[in-house]
C-alpha positions, 0 to 999 in steps of 0.5 A: 246784627240783621241780615238784608232780605230780598224777595221774587213774585212771579204769576203766571197763567196757565190754561189748566186747572187747580188739580193738574198745576198742584200735581205738576209742583208736587209729583216727582213725574211730572216735574220732572217733565218740565224741571229736570227736576222731581221734588219728592215729599210727602207733601205733610206739614213738617217731612222734608222735601227734596229737589233731585236731579231727574238723571242716573245720578240722583242728585239732591240739589235742594232740600227743605221742610213742608210748612203748609199744603193745602192741595191744589190751592197754596203749598208752602216750602222752606228751601235751601241748598242741599251741601247748606242744610245745617246752616238754617240761615242758607234757608228760604223760603217759597210759596205756591198760591194755587188760584182759579180764574176763569178757565184757566189757574192764576199761578203766584211764586213767592220766593222770598226770606232770601238773603240779598244779593247772595248767590241763590237769589240771583240763579232764582231769579233766573231759574224761576221765569223757565222752569215756570214758563215749562210747566206753562207749556207742559202743561197747556202743550204738554211738552216741557222746556229746556230749562238748562238752555243756555242763551245763543252767542251773539 
């Protein structure tokens, strides 16, 4: 029996350079400023990566492997909750495509191989827009957004 999968695609335009966008995704000290997490890896194909909460506990929340790294234009990683790391079926894939576009960058993030209707699929559909908006804000203004903010009560 094959599982039904879904994908999520987000495209944004950032007044920046491909090098700076790639660094913001892969350098822990920059990622923590807009994501509240650090992406930790040596970014070589086959290497592991960890998504570590940037707080005193340093909880590893997501894990995966680097599938492809072609700085500064493309990064492909696998992605799973750390608690499900032993289950190959729990992994999805994230592709970052960074394209120079006049005096800016078009960043396309494709998160695919997601189990349709899963908690991960629901979570990333809310998570990616705020994280990538925060990345854009950081690179354009020097200040990221609060990615942990909650909606105001009506």
